[in-house]
C-alpha positions in Angstrom: 0.0 0.0 0.0 1.3 3.4 -0.8 2.4 5.4 2.2 0.0 8.4 2.1 -3.1 6.0 1.8 -1.7 3.9 4.6 -1.3 6.8 6.9 -4.7 8.0 6.0 -6.5 4.8 6.7 -4.6 3.2 9.5 -6.2 5.1 12.4 -9.9 4.6 11.6 -9.3 0.9 10.6 -7.1 -0.2 13.5 -8.0 2.0 16.5 -11.5 0.4 17.1 -9.7 -2.9 17.7 -8.4 -1.5 20.9 -12.0 -1.5 22.3 -12.2 -5.3 22.1 -9.5 -5.6 24.8 -10.2 -5.3 28.5 -9.8 -1.7 29.8 -6.6 -2.6 31.7 -4.9 -3.8 28.4 -6.1 -1.1 26.0 -3.0 1.1 26.4 -0.8 -2.0 25.6 -3.0 -2.6 22.6 -2.5 1.0 21.5 1.3 0.6 21.9 1.3 -2.5 19.7 -0.7 -0.6 17.0 1.8 2.3 17.2 4.8 -0.1 16.8 3.1 -2.0 13.9 2.3 1.4 12.2 5.8 2.6 12.6 7.4 -0.5 11.2 5.1 -0.7 8.2 5.5 3.1 7.6 9.3 2.7 7.4 9.5 -0.7 5.8 11.4 0.8 2.9 13.8 2.7 5.1 15.6 0.1 7.2 18.5 2.4 8.1 16.1 5.0 9.5 14.1 2.3 11.2 17.2 0.9 12.9 18.1 4.4 14.0 14.7 4.9 15.7 14.9 1.4 17.2 18.3 2.2 18.9 16.9 5.6 20.0 13.8 4.0 21.6 15.8 1.2 23.2 18.2 3.8 24.7 15.2 5.8 26.2 13.6 2.7 27.6 16.9 1.6 29.2 17.4 5.0 30.8 13.9 5.1 32.1 14.2 1.7 33.9 17.6 2.0 35.4 17.8 1.8 39.2 17.1 5.0 41.1 20.2 7.2 41.3 22.0 7.2 44.6 22.8 10.9 44.7 21.7 14.2 43.2 24.9 14.4 41.2 24.2 11.0 39.6 20.6 12.0 38.9 21.7 15.2 37.1 24.3 13.4 35.1 21.9 10.7 34.1 19.3 13.3 33.0 21.9 15.2 31.0 23.0 12.1 29.2 19.3 11.1 28.6 18.6 14.5 27.0 21.9 14.8 25.1 22.0 11.5 23.3 18.6 11.9 21.4 19.5 15.4 20.4 23.0 14.3 19.2 21.4 11.4 17.3 19.1 14.0 15.5 22.2 16.1 14.7 24.0 13.0 13.4 21.0 12.2 11.2 21.1 15.6 9.8 24.8 15.4 9.0 24.3 11.9 7.5 21.5 13.2 5.3 23.5 16.3 4.2 27.0 14.9 3.7 26.4 11.1 3.5 26.4 9.0 0.4 22.7 8.9 0.1 22.2 5.8 2.1 20.4 7.5 5.0 16.8 8.9 4.8 14.9 10.5 7.7 12.6 8.0 9.3 9.0 9.1 9.9 8.5 11.5 12.7 12.2 11.5 13.9 12.0 15.0 15.4 8.8 14.1 17.3 10.4 11.0 18.7 13.4 12.9 19.9 11.3 15.6 21.4 9.1 13.1 23.1 12.1 11.3 24.6 13.5 14.6 25.9 10.1 15.6 27.2 9.8 12.3 29.1 13.3 12.7 30.5 12.6 16.2 31.8 9.2 15.2 33.3 10.7 12.1 34.9 13.6 14.1 36.4 11.2 16.7 37.8 8.9 14.0 39.3 6.0 15.0 37.1 5.6 11.5 35.7 6.4 7.9 36.6 7.7 5.1 34.4 4.8 2.9 33.3 4.8 -0.7 34.6 5.2 -2.1 31.1 8.0 -0.8 28.9 5.7 -1.3 25.9 3.6 1.6 27.2 6.6 3.9 27.1 7.4 2.7 23.6 3.8 3.4 22.6 4.2 7.0 23.9 7.4 7.5 21.9 5.8 6.1 18.7 2.2 7.3 19.1 1.3 7.5 15.4 -1.2 10.4 15.5 1.5 12.6 17.0 4.1 11.5 14.5 1.8 12.4 11.6 -0.1 15.5 12.7 1.6 16.5 15.9 2.1 18.3 18.3 4.3 16.6 20.9 2.3 15.4 23.9 3.9 15.6 27.4 4.1 12.1 28.8 1.8 12.9 31.7 -0.9 14.0 29.3 -0.5 10.9 27.2 -0.6 8.5 30.2 -3.5 10.3 31.8 -5.5 10.2 28.7 -4.8 6.6 28.0 -5.2 5.4 31.6 -8.9 4.4 31.0 -9.6 4.4 27.3 -13.3 4.4 26.9 -15.5 4.5 23.8 -17.7 7.5 23.1 -19.1 7.2 19.6 -19.5 11.0 19.2 -16.0 11.8 20.5 -14.5 9.0 18.4 -16.2 10.2 15.1 -15.0 13.7 15.9 -11.4 12.6 16.5 -11.3 10.5 13.3 -12.8 13.5 11.3 -10.2 15.9 12.8 -7.4 13.4 12.0 -8.4 12.9 8.4 -9.1 16.6 7.8 -5.7 17.5 9.3 -3.9 14.9 7.2 -5.6 16.0 4.0 -4.6 19.6 4.7 -1.0 18.5 5.3 -1.1 16.7 1.9 -2.4 19.9 0.3 0.3 22.0 1.8 2.9 19.4 0.8 1.7 19.5 -2.8 2.2 23.3 -2.9 5.6 23.0 -1.3 6.7 20.3 -3.7 5.6 22.4 -6.6 7.8 25.3 -5.4 10.8 23.0 -4.8 10.4 21.4 -8.2 10.4 24.7 -9.9 13.3 26.0 -7.9 15.4 22.9 -8.7 14.6 23.1 -12.4 16.0 26.6 -12.6 19.7 26.5 -13.9 21.0 28.8 -11.2 20.6 29.9 -7.6 17.1 29.5 -6.3 15.5 30.7 -3.0 12.3 29.6 -1.4 11.0 31.7 1.5 8.1 30.1 3.4 5.9 31.2 6.4 5.4 28.5 9.0 3.0 29.5 11.8 4.3 28.7 15.3 2.5 28.4 18.6 4.6 31.4 19.8 2.8 33.5 17.2 -0.3 33.4 19.5 -2.5 31.1 17.5 -5.4 31.0 19.9 -7.4 28.5 18.0 -4.6 25.9 18.4 -1.9 24.4 16.3 -4.5 22.2 14.4 -5.6 25.5 12.7 -2.2 26.4 11.2 -3.4 25.9 7.7 -6.3 28.3 8.3 -3.8 30.7 9.8 -1.6 30.5 6.7 -4.6 31.1 4.4 -5.6 34.2 6.5 -2.0 35.5 6.2 -2.1 35.1 2.4 -5.7 36.5 2.0 -4.9 39.6 4.1 -1.7 40.4 2.1 0.5 39.8 5.2 2.3 37.0 3.3 1.7 37.2 -0.5 2.4 34.1 -2.5 4.4 35.0 -5.6 7.0 33.5 -7.9 9.7 35.1 -9.9 11.2 32.8 -12.6 13.7 34.6 -15.0 13.5 31.5 -17.3 9.9 32.5 -18.1 10.7 35.4 -20.5 7.0 36.4 -21.2 5.9 36.5 -17.5 8.7 36.0 -15.0 6.6 37.4 -12.1 3.4 35.7 -11.0 1.2 36.4 -8.0 -0.8 33.4 -6.8 
């Protein structure tokens, strides 16, 4: 199955299976679904999949080490726990930029790194506890809705929300609709971006692409799931005009979208 269709259909098809499990095992079921989703989504990127496997294994090992015997040891452990995922992200970037083309970013690598760092910080502060089963922590790191549409969930939020997974038909339909709508919007934005990148690469000379990416720090009160609407408002109001200048087009080098 092609990757976009798979990502689009996986949640509404697989998630209801969780409700056939006893309540106490539903979080484990959700973790298994997340792991299966991630492996299938990166089946053609074994190098990236191995990178994420090592990163997740490291996070699990750090989470279940015996309690530190001193404050100094606790601080050192937390520093290592935060530094290694960030360094692995930097190494991935260097491999992608200067490697021989054998490495490709795995799906949601940045979200996985940030989730690992978030859990390390929360755990060090005492804001969260390690779940009884390591699979639950792996499920948090690979939670597929976060890896596809974001944003990063704090571990306490994830574990609190998945403690007692119940079924509310109205809420479930609303969630699936939001998920599908968000993914469709991401595909639409990606199509526009790929068109700009294709045109820039085709030009026989230097090319520059300047893009506006709304951030939560911009004060988007409606939430980050409304960033596409925010971008549309920015364009419609003239705050961020969409235009192209292509010298190769002699008749009309400048176009305003």
